[in-house]
C-alpha positions as CSV (number, residue, x, y, z in Angstrom):
1,M,8.4,24.0,0.7
2,L,9.9,24.0,4.2
3,I,13.5,25.2,2.6
4,Y,11.3,28.1,0.5
5,I,10.0,29.0,3.4
6,S,12.6,29.5,6.0
7,V,14.9,30.8,3.0
8,I,12.0,34.0,3.1
9,L,12.6,34.4,6.6
10,I,15.9,34.0,7.2
11,L,17.5,36.2,4.6
12,P,16.2,39.3,5.5
13,L,17.9,38.8,8.9
14,I,21.5,38.3,6.8
15,L,20.9,41.1,4.7
16,W,19.8,43.6,7.4
17,T,23.0,41.9,9.6
18,V,25.1,42.7,6.9
19,I,23.6,46.5,6.1
20,T,24.4,47.1,10.0
21,T,27.9,46.0,10.2
22,T,29.7,49.2,10.3
23,K,32.5,51.2,11.9
24,P,32.7,53.5,14.6
25,Q,32.3,57.0,13.6
26,M,33.2,59.2,15.8
27,E,35.5,57.9,18.8
28,N,36.7,59.5,21.9
29,Q,34.1,62.7,22.1
30,E,32.2,64.0,24.0
31,I,28.7,64.2,23.0
32,L,25.8,65.6,23.8
33,L,22.0,65.1,23.0
34,V,19.5,68.0,23.3
35,T,16.1,67.2,23.1
36,A,12.8,68.5,24.1
37,H,10.9,65.4,26.1
38,P,11.4,62.3,27.7
39,D,11.4,60.0,25.5
40,D,12.3,61.9,23.0
41,E,16.1,60.1,23.3
42,C,15.0,56.7,22.3
43,M,11.8,56.8,19.9
44,F,14.1,59.3,17.8
45,F,17.6,59.2,18.7
46,S,17.7,55.4,19.6
47,P,20.3,54.4,16.4
48,A,22.3,56.9,16.4
49,I,23.0,57.7,20.3
50,I,23.4,53.4,21.1
51,Q,26.2,52.9,18.5
52,L,27.8,56.9,19.6
53,S,27.8,55.8,23.1
54,K,30.1,52.6,22.7
55,T,33.4,54.5,21.6
56,N,32.7,57.9,23.0
57,N,30.8,60.2,25.8
58,V,27.2,60.8,25.2
59,H,25.6,63.0,27.6
60,V,21.5,64.1,27.3
61,L,19.8,66.7,28.2
62,C,16.4,66.9,28.7
63,L,15.2,70.6,28.2
64,S,11.7,70.1,30.1
65,V,10.6,67.1,32.0
66,G,7.4,66.4,30.1
67,N,5.0,68.0,32.8
68,D,2.1,68.9,30.5
69,Q,0.2,66.2,32.3
70,G,1.5,66.3,36.0
71,L,3.8,63.4,35.0
72,G,7.0,65.7,35.4
73,K,8.3,63.6,38.2
74,T,7.6,60.2,36.9
75,R,9.0,61.3,33.4
76,E,12.2,62.2,35.1
77,K,12.9,58.9,36.6
78,E,11.8,57.2,33.1
79,L,14.2,59.0,31.4
80,I,17.0,57.5,34.0
81,K,16.2,54.4,33.0
82,S,15.8,54.5,29.6
83,C,19.4,56.5,29.6
84,S,20.9,53.6,31.1
85,I,19.6,51.5,29.0
86,L,20.6,52.9,26.1
87,G,24.3,53.0,27.8
88,I,23.9,56.4,29.2
89,K,25.3,57.6,32.0
90,N,25.5,61.6,32.4
91,V,21.6,62.7,32.2
92,L,20.3,66.2,33.1
93,S,16.1,67.1,33.0
94,T,15.4,70.6,33.5
95,D,12.0,71.9,35.2
96,D,12.3,76.0,34.0
97,P,8.6,77.4,33.5
98,E,10.2,78.9,30.5
99,L,10.8,75.6,29.2
100,Q,7.7,73.9,29.6
101,D,5.8,70.8,27.5
102,G,3.4,72.5,24.9
103,M,2.1,72.5,21.6
104,Q,1.4,75.4,21.6
105,I,4.2,77.0,23.9
106,D,6.9,78.9,21.9
107,W,10.3,77.9,23.8
108,K,12.5,81.5,23.8
109,A,16.2,81.0,22.2
110,D,17.4,82.8,26.0
111,A,15.9,80.3,27.8
112,V,17.3,77.2,25.3
113,L,20.6,78.3,25.7
114,K,20.6,79.4,29.1
115,H,21.2,75.6,30.2
116,F,22.8,74.3,27.0
117,N,25.8,77.0,27.7
118,K,26.3,76.1,31.4
119,Y,25.8,72.4,30.0
120,V,29.0,72.5,27.6
121,S,31.0,74.6,29.9
122,E,31.1,72.3,32.4
123,H,31.2,69.4,30.6
124,N,33.7,70.3,27.7
125,I,31.7,68.9,25.2
126,S,32.7,68.5,21.7
127,T,29.5,67.3,19.7
128,V,26.2,68.0,20.0
129,I,23.1,66.4,18.6
130,T,19.7,67.3,18.1
131,F,16.5,67.9,16.2
132,D,16.4,69.6,12.5
133,H,14.5,72.8,11.7
134,L,11.5,70.1,10.8
135,G,11.3,69.0,14.1
136,I,10.7,65.2,13.0
137,S,7.2,65.0,14.6
138,G,6.7,69.1,14.0
139,H,6.6,70.0,17.6
140,I,7.5,73.1,18.3
141,N,9.6,72.7,21.3
142,H,12.0,70.4,19.3
143,R,11.8,73.0,16.2
144,K,12.9,75.5,19.0
145,I,16.0,73.7,20.0
146,H,17.2,73.4,16.3
147,T,16.2,78.0,16.2
148,A,18.0,78.6,18.9
149,L,21.2,76.6,18.4
150,K,21.7,77.5,15.3
151,L,21.2,81.6,15.6
152,A,23.7,81.3,18.3
153,K,26.6,79.6,16.6
154,I,27.5,77.4,18.6
155,S,31.2,76.4,18.8
156,Q,30.9,73.0,18.5
157,K,30.1,70.5,15.7
158,L,26.3,70.5,15.2
159,Y,24.1,68.0,14.4
160,S,20.7,67.6,12.7
161,L,18.7,64.4,12.5
162,H,16.8,64.3,9.7
163,T,13.1,64.5,9.3
164,I,11.8,62.0,7.4
165,P,8.8,62.6,5.2
166,V,5.6,60.7,7.0
167,I,5.0,57.4,4.7
168,P,8.9,56.6,4.3
169,K,8.8,57.2,8.0
170,F,6.3,54.6,8.9
171,S,8.0,52.4,6.3
172,F,9.9,50.3,8.9
173,L,12.6,48.4,6.9
174,I,11.5,49.7,3.7
175,S,12.4,52.9,4.6
176,A,15.2,51.8,6.4
177,L,16.7,49.8,2.9
178,L,16.0,53.3,1.1
179,T,18.8,54.8,3.4
180,K,21.1,52.2,3.0
181,A,21.3,52.5,-1.0
182,E,21.3,56.2,-0.1
183,Q,24.7,56.0,1.9
184,L,25.6,53.8,-1.3
185,F,25.4,55.5,-4.2
186,A,24.2,59.3,-3.5
187,P,25.7,59.7,0.0
188,K,25.3,63.7,1.2
189,P,28.7,64.7,1.8
190,N,28.4,66.2,6.1
191,S,25.9,63.5,7.1
192,L,26.3,60.7,9.7
193,Y,24.1,56.8,8.7
194,F,23.5,55.2,11.8
195,F,21.2,51.6,11.4
196,A,20.5,49.6,14.8
197,S,21.5,45.8,14.4
198,M,18.7,43.4,15.6
199,N,20.4,43.3,19.2
200,E,20.3,47.7,19.0
201,Y,17.0,47.8,18.0
202,L,15.7,45.6,20.4
203,Q,17.7,47.8,23.0
204,G,16.1,50.9,22.0
205,R,12.5,48.9,22.1
206,K,13.6,48.6,25.4
207,A,14.6,51.8,26.3
208,M,11.1,53.2,25.3
209,Y,9.2,50.7,27.8
210,A,11.2,51.5,30.5
211,H,8.9,55.3,29.8
212,D,5.6,53.2,31.1
213,S,3.9,56.5,32.0
214,Q,3.9,57.2,27.9
215,L,2.7,54.0,26.9
216,V,-0.4,54.0,25.3
217,W,-1.5,52.0,22.5
218,F,0.0,54.1,19.3
219,R,3.6,54.2,21.5
220,H,3.1,50.5,20.3
221,L,2.6,50.7,16.9
222,Y,5.1,53.5,16.3
223,L,8.1,50.6,17.6
224,L,6.5,48.4,15.3
225,S,6.6,50.4,12.6
226,S,8.7,53.8,12.7
227,S,12.2,53.8,11.0
228,Y,13.7,56.0,13.6
229,M,13.9,52.7,15.4
230,L,16.4,51.5,12.6
231,V,17.7,54.4,10.8
232,N,18.9,57.7,11.7
233,R,20.9,60.4,9.2
234,L,22.9,63.0,11.3
235,D,23.8,66.4,8.8
236,L,26.1,68.6,10.0
237,E,24.9,71.7,10.3
238,E,27.1,74.3,8.4
């Protein structure tokens, strides 16, 4: 009986180790992750940026300090700490009156591009990663970043993080396994797939814990259930 229990417990770990053994998908690139709020980088993008930072120079441009509750200064510091845990040294957040955190605040493309264009020109960025048109959680600030970068027809390669429907999104390992099946049997031709190892998953969790001001009860549930902690699919925008 103990043998059967051990197999049941160990087999998923062995399977996941095999699944997450992958080769680098980009090398020697200057990559910019554009986010809307401190904690976006670890809540949604950690599998991709942890792996990309091993073979590339990854930057984070966060277009607000998340000051909707007056915690902007605190959240700026939390962002830097989180990115350090994720292996990212190049971090910039902005506190622009036109780009304040809020579900009802419509970010204008000009305001987004003002900060984006300045950063990419100063750091020779070759590849950009951000939200897709659905914004993962549907947040208007997320969606407006994608809108601005698409309208601008930027010269850099632009990858967007694929939004997963709600039920698969919170199916954790099941959703990750389904995404692996997609990669193996019906891959999207212009997409990159990132699967977090157990250590990388724990690294992403640790980064989220750096955002101490945001650790309300449902964030703990998110860390245990969200497939974005395990897998990212980045789609190349045409």
